[in-house]
N, C-alpha and C positions, 0 to 999 in steps of 0.2 A: 504493500499500498505505500511506502513511502517513494515509490516510482509514479504512482497514479496521483497522488494528492499534487496539485499544480499543475500538472498536464492534463486532466481529463476532468469532463464533467463528471458528476457523480447524481445517480438518480435511485433513490430509494423507496420503492413500492410496498406498502404492507396492503395485501389483500384480507381485509379483517375478516375473521371468523372462519378463515377457509381452512377445512380439515385436509390431513394428509393423506386419508384413503380415498377421499372424493377426487382430490387433485391428481392423484397418482393413477387412479383408474380413467381418466380422461385422456391422460397423457397417453397411456398404453393402448387406447380405443382409437388415437390420433384426432382426437377432437380438441385439441390446442394449435391451431396452424400458428397462431402469432407466438406464444410462449414456447410452444414445443421444441421449435429449431434451435432456441437458445439454451436448452437444458442439456447436461450432460447426457451420454448414452446410459439409457436404463430410467430416465426420466429426473423427478424431483429427489432432491436428498432429503431423508426423514430426518427432524431435529425436535429438541424438546424447546419448548419455550420457557422462557425465564420467569413467566406467570400465566395464570388463568383468565386475566381478562384486560381490554385494550389498555386502559391507565395506567396500570402496574409493568405491562410488557412494554409500552413506548418509553417509559421512565429508562426502564433498564438498556434498551435498544441506543438511546440516545446517549447513554454513560458508555456505549460501545460494547454492550453485553448483548448480541444478537443470538437467536435460536443456537443451542449448543448440538453438535453431533452425537446422534443417539448410540454411542458406543464407548466405552471405557478409555480412559484417558484423559490428558491435559491438552485442550484443543487452542493454538493460539489464536487470537482475535484481530480481526481487520483493524480495528481502531480501538484506542483506550484512553480513557483521561486518567491523569497520572494518580497514582496513589501508592502508598508503599506496601510492599507483600505482594502484587500481582503476579499469580503464575500463570497466567495465559498472555501475559505481553511478551513478545518475543522480537528477535532484529526485522520481523515482516510486519510487524503491527505500527501502524501509525501512531504515535503517542501525543496527546495534547496537553497542555498544562490547564487549560480551560476546562470549566465542568461540565461542559456537554459536547457532543461531535458537533451539533451545528455552530456553537460558539467556536471550536477549535477550527472548522474549515472557514469560518468568517474571518478569524484570525490570520489565515491563510489566504486571505485574499477573494474568497468566494462570495458570490450573493446568495444567502440561504432562503429558499423560498418552501414555505408551507402550504398545501393545499389541502384542507381537513375534509371529512368525511362523516364520521360517526360522531355522537353526541359529545365527546371528550375534547373534539377540536372546534366547538360551534362559537365558541368565544360571547356566548349570550349570558353565561355567569362567571364566577371567579374562577370555578374550579375549569369552565370550559376553556378558560385562557392561560392556564400553565403550559400544556404542550405548545400551542401555537406560538406561546411568548417566548420559547427558545429560540424563533427564527427571526431574521430581519425584517420579512415581510409575511404575512400569511391570510390566506382566503378561506370564506366559508359562507356559504347561505344554503338555505333549506332544499335547495334544486341540486347540492352536492352531497346532502345526506342518504337517510336510508329512505325520506319519503319520496328521493326524485327516482321514477323510473328509469332513465335516462342519465343518470349521476355522474356515470364512468365516463360516458361522452363528454360531457359538460366538463368535469374534471381536467381531461385531456385537452379539450378545446381551450380551456384556460391557461393550462401549462405550456401550450405550444406559444401562446399569444405571448406570455412572459418569457419566453426563452427567445423568441424571437426579437422582443424588444430589448434584450441586454447584449445585442452585439457578440462580442467575441469574449467578454467575461466569463471567467468559470462560474460554474453554478452547482450549487447543492441542491436539488429538487426532490422534496420528500412529498409523496402522495398518499393519505389513507384512503383507500377504496373502500366504499359503504355499501356497494350493490349487493354482495353477499352474505352481509349481515342481516338478520331478520330485520322486518319481514321481505323473505324472497319469493313467496309464491308467486308474485306478478309475472316471473320470467318464465314460469310453466303453465300454458294455458290451461284453463279449468280446475287449476289446483286451487282446493279449497283451505289447505293449512301449509305450512312450511314443514319440508320434509326431503329426506336426502336427495330427491330428484330435483326438486327445486333448487338447494344448494347446488347441485350440479347444474342446472339450468344457468343459474346465475353467474357462475365460472366460465360458461361458453360465452355469454354477454360480455363479461368483462374482458376475456381474451381477444374478442373482437373490437371491442373499443380501443385497446392498448393500440392498436397496429400504426395509428398516425402518430404517437408519440414516439414510436421507437423510428419510425422513417425521419420525423425532424431530428431527433438526437443523431441519427446516422448523417445527417446532412449537415449539422452544426459543428460538431466538435468529437473527438475521441472521449467516447463514454462508459463510465463502470458502472454497470446496475446491479441492484440488491433487488430481489423480490422474494418475499416470504408472507408467511401469515405471522399474526400476533397471537393466536391462540386459536383452537377449534371449537365446536360445539357439539353438545350431545343430542340425539333426537330419540331417547327414548332406551338408550342401550344402559341396561342394568337398573333402569327405572331412572336414569337421568335425563334432564333436557336442560338446554342452555349452557352456559359456561361459569365462570368462577367459582368452579369445584374442581377436583382433583380426580380427573380421569382421563384415559389415555385418548381418546375422542377429541379432549380439550389440550392435552399438552403435546399431543405430536403434530407436528406442522411441516408443511412443505417449504422447501428453503432452496434457493438457486442464487448465484451471484454469476455474472458473466461481462463480457464488454461487447461492446455494440460498436461495428467497424466504422469508422469515418469516412464517408463516401463523397464528402463534398469536396469543395476546392478552396484552398488556403488563398485569402486574398492577397 
């Protein structure tokens, strides 16, 4: 990451509430034409979220604690905010003196942009301002949240507008995608209540909606992308529903990071 920071735009997308098993099933079925080609052979990496709901998970993410590989061992992190005794900061980790990844990247000359989705990014209350407040600029309105049937398309359109407006300045773009979060029944015609099939249908919608963003990134600058879920959600397994619970459907999340090749021309 020490070679990435400063030379690449960085795009971090959280697919809020996406389960690993559903994400992997769609990959294996060839139903992720946009995200699928960026994933490694075999598909999504299964990782463990540092928390079971959005607010706590993103606090960890923005301190450099991305989802942890689901296998034993110490796993070096991409980013770290400096603290004594860290066992997962390595020579490959980009370490900041600042308190958060957005603040550290801002200190490195990045324009930091948050495009919110679920309620913890809505800026309507003091609590809803905490996570967006870590960024130099943040955006949210109801059409970008769980109430917006075309929320991901609107988030992507806003992201593209901001990228185009910033010229050649390096950008840290964060998007919290709300579409997969409940209620997601609207993405499956005739569905009366959220279930695994509507969860999958929402991911298909999100996948297609991300295509213009990736194309813009490829035309703008070399880009390093992180795409993952913050937590999953139970749909009746072992009697559980929802999240903020200690269940494997919540803790197991899909994760990927990859480069988007720069295909534009340097001015």
